[in-house]
C-alpha positions as CSV (number, residue, x, y, z in Angstrom):
1,M,0.0,0.0,0.0
2,V,2.8,2.4,1.0
3,K,4.7,1.5,-2.2
4,A,1.6,2.3,-4.4
5,I,1.2,5.7,-2.7
6,S,4.9,6.5,-3.2
7,Y,4.5,5.7,-7.0
8,I,1.5,7.9,-7.2
9,L,3.3,10.7,-5.5
10,L,6.3,10.3,-7.8
11,A,4.1,10.4,-10.9
12,V,2.3,13.5,-9.6
13,S,5.6,15.2,-8.8
14,L,7.0,14.4,-12.3
15,V,3.9,15.8,-14.0
16,T,4.1,19.0,-11.9
17,V,7.8,19.6,-12.5
18,T,7.4,18.9,-16.2
19,G,4.5,21.3,-16.4
20,C,6.6,24.1,-14.9
21,A,9.6,23.6,-17.3
22,K,10.5,26.7,-19.3
23,E,10.5,26.5,-23.1
24,I,14.0,27.9,-23.3
25,P,16.8,25.8,-21.7
26,E,18.4,27.0,-18.6
27,N,21.9,26.6,-20.0
28,V,21.0,29.1,-22.8
29,I,19.5,31.6,-20.3
30,S,22.4,31.4,-17.9
31,N,24.7,33.0,-20.6
32,V,22.5,36.0,-21.1
33,D,23.5,39.4,-19.5
34,Q,20.1,40.2,-17.9
35,S,21.2,43.7,-17.1
36,I,21.0,44.8,-20.8
37,T,17.5,45.7,-21.8
38,F,16.4,46.1,-25.4
39,S,15.8,49.8,-24.7
40,M,19.5,50.2,-23.8
41,L,20.5,48.1,-26.8
42,I,18.5,50.2,-29.3
43,K,19.9,53.5,-28.0
44,D,23.6,52.5,-28.4
45,P,24.1,49.1,-30.0
46,S,27.9,49.6,-30.3
47,A,28.3,49.9,-26.5
48,Y,27.1,46.2,-26.1
49,E,29.1,44.5,-28.9
50,G,30.3,41.1,-27.7
51,K,27.7,40.8,-24.9
52,T,25.2,38.0,-24.9
53,V,21.6,39.2,-24.9
54,M,18.0,37.9,-25.3
55,A,15.3,39.7,-27.3
56,G,12.1,38.6,-28.8
57,G,9.4,39.8,-31.1
58,E,7.5,39.4,-34.3
59,I,9.3,38.6,-37.6
60,V,8.9,41.3,-40.1
61,R,11.1,39.9,-42.8
62,S,13.3,36.8,-43.3
63,V,16.0,36.3,-46.0
64,N,18.3,33.4,-46.8
65,E,21.5,35.0,-48.1
66,S,24.0,33.5,-50.5
67,S,26.6,33.6,-47.8
68,G,24.8,30.8,-45.9
69,I,23.4,33.2,-43.3
70,T,19.7,33.6,-42.6
71,S,18.8,37.2,-41.6
72,L,15.6,37.9,-39.6
73,E,14.2,41.5,-39.2
74,I,12.2,41.4,-36.0
75,M,10.0,44.0,-34.3
76,E,10.8,43.8,-30.7
77,L,8.1,42.9,-28.2
78,P,8.2,42.6,-24.4
79,L,8.9,39.0,-23.1
80,D,6.7,37.3,-20.5
81,S,8.0,35.1,-17.7
82,D,8.5,32.2,-20.1
83,Y,10.5,34.5,-22.4
84,K,7.8,34.5,-25.0
85,P,7.0,37.7,-26.9
86,V,3.7,39.3,-25.8
87,K,1.7,40.7,-28.8
88,G,0.5,44.2,-28.3
89,D,1.2,47.8,-29.0
90,K,4.5,48.1,-27.1
91,S,7.7,47.9,-29.0
92,S,11.0,49.7,-28.6
93,G,12.0,49.2,-32.2
94,R,13.5,46.6,-34.6
95,F,16.6,44.5,-34.6
96,R,18.2,42.0,-36.9
97,A,19.0,38.4,-36.0
98,S,21.8,36.8,-38.0
99,Y,21.9,33.0,-38.0
100,K,24.8,31.1,-39.5
101,G,22.9,28.4,-41.4
102,Y,19.7,27.8,-43.2
103,L,16.3,28.5,-41.6
104,E,13.2,27.7,-43.6
105,T,11.8,31.1,-44.4
106,H,8.3,29.7,-44.8
107,L,8.4,28.7,-41.2
108,F,10.2,31.8,-40.1
109,R,7.8,34.1,-42.0
110,P,6.4,37.5,-41.1
111,G,4.0,37.4,-38.2
112,R,5.6,34.5,-36.3
113,L,6.9,35.1,-32.8
114,V,10.6,34.3,-31.9
115,T,12.9,34.7,-29.0
116,V,16.6,35.1,-29.9
117,V,19.7,34.6,-27.8
118,G,23.1,35.6,-29.1
119,T,26.0,38.0,-29.2
120,V,25.6,41.6,-30.1
121,A,27.4,42.4,-33.3
122,A,28.1,45.7,-35.1
123,P,24.9,47.6,-35.9
124,K,23.8,47.8,-39.6
125,K,22.3,50.7,-41.4
126,G,19.2,50.0,-43.3
127,T,15.7,51.3,-44.0
128,I,12.2,50.9,-42.8
129,G,10.1,52.0,-45.8
130,S,12.0,55.1,-47.0
131,M,13.3,56.0,-43.5
132,S,16.9,55.4,-42.5
133,Y,17.3,53.1,-39.5
134,V,20.2,51.7,-37.5
135,F,19.5,48.0,-36.7
136,P,21.1,46.4,-33.6
137,V,22.3,43.0,-34.8
138,I,22.3,39.8,-32.7
139,D,24.4,36.9,-34.0
140,A,22.0,34.2,-32.9
141,T,23.2,31.1,-31.1
142,Y,19.7,30.1,-30.2
143,I,16.3,30.9,-31.7
144,K,13.0,29.7,-30.3
145,L,10.2,29.8,-32.9
146,W,7.0,29.9,-30.9
147,P,4.1,27.7,-32.1
148,I,1.0,29.3,-33.6
149,V,-1.8,29.3,-31.1
150,K,-5.3,29.4,-32.7
151,T,-7.9,30.9,-30.5
152,S,-11.6,31.0,-31.2
153,T,-14.0,33.9,-30.8
154,L,-16.9,31.6,-30.5
155,P,-18.4,31.2,-27.0
156,A,-18.3,27.8,-25.3
157,Y,-21.7,26.5,-24.1
158,S,-22.3,24.5,-20.9
159,I,-25.1,21.9,-20.7
160,G,-24.9,21.8,-16.9
161,L,-23.2,18.6,-16.2
162,G,-19.6,19.8,-16.3
163,F,-19.4,19.3,-20.0
164,D,-18.5,22.3,-22.1
165,Y,-19.4,22.4,-25.7
166,G,-17.5,24.9,-27.9
167,P,-15.5,25.1,-31.0
168,G,-12.7,22.8,-29.8
169,M,-15.0,20.1,-28.4
170,F,-17.3,18.1,-30.7
171,P,-19.9,15.5,-29.7
172,P,-19.6,12.0,-31.1
173,W,-22.6,12.4,-33.4
174,G,-21.2,15.3,-35.6
175,Y,-19.0,18.2,-36.1
176,Y,-19.7,21.8,-35.4
177,P,-21.7,23.4,-37.1
178,Y,-22.9,20.3,-38.9
179,N,-24.8,18.8,-36.0
180,P,-28.0,17.2,-37.2
181,F,-29.9,18.7,-34.2
182,W,-29.3,22.2,-35.6
183,Y,-31.3,21.8,-38.8
């Protein structure tokens, strides 16, 4: 009996610890200079050359260059406690992530969220539209491409017995909105 309870407690502990695991490995985060914010980096990128930083945001443009480098132009967004960019109206600017190697630009396409860890390199002059812009550049050693999360605007309906019926849950007799009881 005691042995069975200890196995149950072990299983619950493992599930709990696994559920709390961060998406970005601790050994990657431990190299980051947490004192450097993106606001500091955007003001004077040259001052932080060689420092390891983390930044995230939404991809604006991705290009595979003939030199074998993939370049991502990213609109910075604040990061949450899991280091995932938070979509919204707050951004301190744009930066470029330079990755030595091939990244599939169809996956790393505009609109996708990424978190980048790497070394600050020399800034590059470029344009946003017709405006001149100095991009901080991060030579990426780690890039986390966050999964696309689809949310529904349809309400979920409860039938009163602890069963919710909504766009993600379908009864065994049909699929929303093709349920025979709705004709």
